[in-house]
Every structure is written in C-alpha cells, then in structure tokens.
C-alpha positions in Angstrom: 0.0 0.0 0.1 2.8 2.4 0.8 4.5 1.7 -2.5 1.1 2.4 -4.5 1.0 5.5 -2.3 4.4 6.8 -3.4 3.6 5.7 -7.1 0.4 7.5 -7.4 1.9 10.6 -5.8 4.8 10.5 -8.2 2.5 10.1 -11.3 -0.5 11.5 -10.4 -2.4 14.8 -11.1 -0.3 17.5 -9.5 -2.6 20.1 -10.5 -5.3 18.4 -8.1 -3.1 19.7 -4.9 -2.9 23.1 -6.0 -4.9 25.2 -3.4 -7.4 26.3 -6.1 -8.4 22.9 -6.6 -7.7 20.7 -3.6 -9.6 23.4 -1.5 -12.2 24.6 -3.8 -15.3 25.3 -1.9 -18.8 27.1 -2.2 -18.2 29.6 0.6 -15.8 30.6 3.1 -15.7 28.4 6.1 -15.8 30.0 9.6 -13.2 29.7 12.2 -15.5 27.6 14.2 -15.8 25.1 11.1 -12.1 24.8 10.8 -11.7 24.1 14.5 -14.5 21.5 14.1 -12.7 20.0 11.0 -9.4 19.6 13.0 -11.4 17.8 15.9 -12.4 15.3 13.2 -8.9 15.2 11.3 -7.2 14.5 14.6 -9.3 11.7 15.3 -7.2 9.6 13.0 -4.2 10.6 14.8 -5.6 9.9 18.4 -3.4 7.2 19.0 -0.7 9.2 20.0 -1.4 9.2 23.6 -1.9 5.6 24.0 1.2 5.0 25.8 0.6 7.3 28.5 -1.9 5.0 29.7 0.4 1.8 29.9 3.6 3.3 31.3 3.6 1.1 33.9 3.8 -1.8 31.5 6.5 -0.4 29.2 9.7 -1.7 29.9 12.1 1.1 31.0 9.7 3.8 30.2 12.0 6.7 31.0 14.1 5.5 27.8 11.6 3.6 25.6 8.5 5.9 26.0 10.0 9.1 24.5 11.7 6.7 21.9 8.2 5.4 20.9 6.7 8.9 20.6 9.1 10.4 18.4 9.5 7.6 16.1 6.0 6.5 15.7 4.3 9.9 15.3 6.5 11.2 12.5 6.1 7.8 10.8 2.0 7.9 11.1 1.9 11.3 10.1 4.2 10.9 7.0 2.0 7.7 6.0 -1.2 9.5 6.5 -0.1 12.5 4.4 1.1 10.1 1.6 -2.5 8.7 1.7 -4.2 12.0 1.3 -1.8 13.2 -1.2 -2.7 9.7 -3.3 -6.4 10.6 -2.8 -6.2 14.3 -3.8 -4.0 13.4 -6.9 -6.3 10.7 -8.5 -9.7 11.8 -7.3 -11.5 15.3 -7.9 -13.0 17.0 -4.6 -16.5 16.1 -5.8 -15.7 12.6 -5.9 -14.2 12.8 -2.4 -17.2 14.4 -1.1 -19.7 12.3 -2.5 -18.0 8.8 -1.6 -19.1 7.1 1.5 -15.8 5.2 1.6 -13.0 7.1 0.1 -10.3 4.3 0.3 -13.1 1.8 -1.5 -13.9 4.4 -4.2 -9.8 5.0 -4.6 -9.3 1.4 -5.2 -12.1 0.9 -7.5 -10.9 3.9 -9.8 -7.3 2.9 -9.8 -6.6 -0.7 -8.9 -9.4 -2.5 -11.0 -9.7 -6.2 -9.9 -7.4 -5.7 -7.1 -9.5 -3.0 -5.6 -10.6 -5.7 -3.0 -7.2 -5.1 -1.2 -8.5 -1.8 0.1 -11.6 -2.8 2.0 -9.2 -5.7 3.5 -6.7 -2.9 4.3 -9.2 -0.7 5.8 -10.5 -3.4 8.1 -7.1 -4.6 9.3 -6.4 -0.8 10.2 -9.8 -0.8 12.1 -8.7 -3.9 14.1 -5.5 -2.4 14.9 -7.2 0.7 16.0 -10.0 -1.3 18.2 -7.1 -3.3 19.7 -5.1 0.0 20.6 -8.3 1.6 22.0 -9.3 -1.4 24.2 -5.8 -2.0 25.4 -5.6 1.6 26.7 -9.4 2.0 28.0 -9.3 -1.2 29.8 -6.0 0.0 31.8 -7.9 3.3 32.6 -10.7 1.2 34.3 -8.3 -1.0 35.8 -6.3 2.2 37.4 -9.7 3.6 38.6 -10.6 0.3 40.3 -7.5 0.2 42.0 -8.2 3.9 43.4 -11.6 2.7 44.7 -13.5 4.7 41.9 -14.8 1.6 40.1 -15.8 -1.9 41.3 -13.1 -4.0 42.7 -13.6 -6.5 40.1 -12.2 -4.4 37.5 -8.7 -4.1 39.3 -8.3 -7.8 39.1 -6.0 -9.6 36.5 -6.1 -13.0 35.0 -4.1 -15.3 37.2 -2.0 -16.7 34.7 -1.9 -14.3 31.8 -2.1 -11.1 34.2 -4.6 -9.5 31.6 -7.4 -7.3 33.3 -10.3 -9.5 31.6 -13.1 -7.7 33.4 -11.9 -4.2 32.4 -11.6 -5.6 28.9 -15.0 -7.1 29.0 -16.7 -3.8 30.4 -14.7 -1.6 27.6 -16.0 -3.8 24.8 -19.5 -3.6 26.1 -19.4 0.3 26.5 -17.9 0.3 22.8 -20.7 -1.8 21.5 -23.2 0.4 23.0 -21.6 3.5 21.9 -21.7 2.1 18.1 -25.4 1.9 18.5 -25.6 5.9 17.8 -25.2 5.0 14.3 -24.1 8.3 12.7 -20.2 8.1 12.5 -20.0 11.7 11.7 -21.4 12.7 15.2 -19.7 10.0 17.0 -16.4 11.3 15.9 -17.4 14.7 16.9 -18.6 13.3 20.4 -15.6 11.4 21.1 -13.1 14.0 19.6 -14.6 16.7 21.9 -14.4 14.4 24.9 -10.9 13.6 24.2 -9.7 16.9 24.2 -11.6 18.3 27.0 -9.9 15.5 29.1 -6.5 16.3 27.5 -6.7 20.0 28.7 -8.1 19.0 32.1 -5.0 16.6 32.2 -2.7 19.3 31.1 -4.3 21.8 33.8 -3.6 19.4 36.5 -0.1 18.8 35.1 0.6 22.6 35.4 -1.2 22.8 38.9 1.3 20.0 40.5 4.5 21.7 38.8 3.4 24.9 40.6 2.3 23.5 43.9 4.6 20.4 44.1 7.6 21.4 42.3 10.1 19.0 44.2 8.2 16.1 43.5 10.0 13.0 41.8 9.3 13.0 38.1 10.8 10.3 36.1 9.6 12.0 32.7 9.8 15.6 33.0 9.2 18.2 30.1 9.7 21.8 29.7 6.9 24.0 30.9 6.5 25.6 27.6 5.2 22.7 26.1 2.0 22.2 28.2 1.4 25.7 28.4 1.4 26.3 24.5 -0.8 23.1 24.1 -3.3 24.4 27.0 -3.7 27.6 24.9 -4.1 25.7 21.6 -6.7 23.3 23.5 -8.6 26.3 24.8 -9.0 28.3 21.4 -9.9 24.7 19.5 -12.6 23.7 21.9 -13.9 27.1 22.2 -14.5 27.9 18.4 -15.9 24.3 18.2 -18.3 24.8 20.8 -19.3 28.0 19.1 -19.6 26.3 15.7 -21.7 23.2 16.8 -22.8 23.8 20.2 -25.4 20.9 19.9 -22.8 18.1 19.0 -20.3 19.6 21.5 -23.0 20.1 24.1 -23.8 16.3 24.0 -20.4 15.2 24.5 -20.1 17.4 27.3 -23.4 15.8 28.9 -22.0 12.5 28.3 -19.0 13.4 30.3 -20.8 14.9 33.1 -22.8 11.7 33.4 -19.9 10.5 35.4 -20.8 13.1 38.2 -23.5 11.4 39.8 -21.9 8.0 39.4 -19.1 9.2 41.3 -21.2 10.7 44.3 -23.5 7.7 44.3 -20.7 5.1 43.9 -17.8 6.6 45.8 -18.5 9.7 47.7 -21.4 8.0 49.3 -19.8 5.4 52.1 -22.9 4.8 54.2 -24.8 2.7 51.6 -27.2 0.0 52.7 -25.8 -3.3 53.3 -27.8 -5.0 50.6 -25.6 -3.0 48.1 -22.4 -4.1 49.8 -23.6 -7.8 49.6 -24.6 -7.6 46.0 -21.2 -6.0 45.1 -19.4 -8.7 47.0 -21.5 -11.4 45.5 -21.0 -10.0 41.9 -17.2 -10.0 42.5 -17.2 -13.6 43.6 -19.1 -14.6 40.6 -16.8 -12.3 38.4 -13.7 -14.0 39.6 -14.9 -17.4 39.2 -15.9 -16.6 35.6 -12.8 -14.7 34.4 -10.3 -16.4 37.0 -9.1 -13.4 38.1 -7.5 -12.1 41.3 -5.8 -9.0 42.9 -2.4 -8.3 41.6 0.5 -8.5 43.7 1.6 -5.0 44.8 5.2 -3.6 44.1 6.7 -2.6 47.2 7.7 0.8 45.4 4.1 1.8 44.9 3.4 1.6 48.8 6.1 4.0 49.6 5.2 7.4 51.2 4.9 9.8 48.1 5.5 12.8 50.6 9.1 11.5 50.7 9.6 11.8 47.2 11.8 14.6 46.1 13.1 15.8 42.6 16.2 13.8 41.8 16.9 15.2 38.4 
C-alpha cells in the first residue's frame, strides 16, 4: 500500500494538489468550522496518547516512552500525508465528498480487479485501532478500580496471563453501546470533543502540580513551555468548536458529566445500605469465578510514602 501511494504521488495529477482545486469550496468556512474539522481530522491521529496509559507496563519507560513517541508519530504522520496526497491527486474534490468510503472508491478507480485489497486494508487498520483503544481504555478502568473509583472486580487480572479481563469486557460492552449511535460523523465529534476536553484538564492538572509540588519526583519531565502552549491551543480549539456546533459539543459534554452522579453515588456516598455491599461482594465473587481473576501483587515501590519523594533530577 505504501509503494502504491508513492507511485500515485509521483505519477498523479499534480494540478489536483493546488490550493485552488484541492480546497475549492462554495463558501468561505468560519473559524469554528475549521476548528471542528481539525477535531475530526485529529481523530485519525488519536493513538499518539496510547502509551501514556500503559506506562507501567512499558519496559524502561524513561528511555522507551519518548523513543516510541518521536518514532511513531512522524512515521504515522508521513504515511497519512502520503495517503491524502494519493487521494487528492487521483480523485476530484467532488468524488471525495460524494464517496461514503473514500479508500474503496480510490481502489475501484485505480486498482481494477485488485480493488478488493482496499476494504481488507481498511478492516485491518480498524482492527489495529480497536486493539489500541481496548488495550488502553481497559487500563484506565483497571487503574480507576485500584483507586476505589470503580468496582474492585475491574482491578483484578487473570491469574496466569496477568490480563485485566473484567476491565476489557466492560470496555467492549461500552464500545458496542456507543456504536449504536449509528451516525459516524456525530460519533467522531462526540469522542473528539470529550478527548480534547480530558486532555486539557489533564494538562491543567500537570501545571497545577508543577506549581504546587515543584520538588515531586518526576521520572519524565518536560519543559513548561510545551504544556502551556498546548493548553492555549486546546482552549482556542474547543472554544471555537463549541461556538460552531454547540449541540454536538454539548452532547459530548453531557456524556462526560454523566460520571459526576455516578461518582457521588458509587464513591463519595460511604454509608450505603448493606444489601448493596452484599450485591457487590456477590458479583465480585461470581466475576472472579467466571474470569479466573485475582488482585495483582503490589510492587513495594507503590506503597512508599509519596511525601518522601523529591526531585532527583
């Protein structure tokens, strides 16, 4: 596929890549529409943050995490750029807009009898994306359960494979429910808005801790200019997106806020009726028997007093 992209880029219609043709439009887009388009386009690159969720499972994260980021992101960006150049140099803007599956239309136009390769390639890419999402989202549930924010069953792993099976099953079920929305366009907008909102809150938390706890030990430490610039960009992006599509972004915000009552009922409310605790205990027991899971052993470094940590850099 990569060789095909290079061949098309070298022998395609160069005039289709000129701004007058590639970006031809009936009316001038607003800043909000451009921001929303950026959210949709960034969905394809959303795997850049996957490694952040599985840092504790990465061997020598201080060395390998930055290496994985600065190798994978430029590589994926290069491949995606070639793909879009191939599309623009072989298809007109009208064909791109009218196609429900651009890659399939691209294959039918250029590959002839071998066009069946394109849907297979798209399916393989989709499986890879699903694998990444489930791998990381299950670790979020796993970590949340360890902190007491989710049922304790989700903090258990398989006694042999060390896989958080209950967390994986919950994430699979949630994914199937989300797919029932049906409209992919709106789904991408919901997910992108929620993702960038959570990214911004995370960056704000990072800046807060760098200010309040400057001597805290940080194995991986970046210059403050990076998170500050990202936070400014995040604020402009979400602000214009919310202004342009208040309904779509508002629905995404409501979806995120549904966790607030769940938190107060499940975590903040300590004096629950005994029947609820009995039900949770019974469900945990049944889940352990079905999934063959147990609580993982605690690394001694995880139970050290964090107040004793100092900046060793």
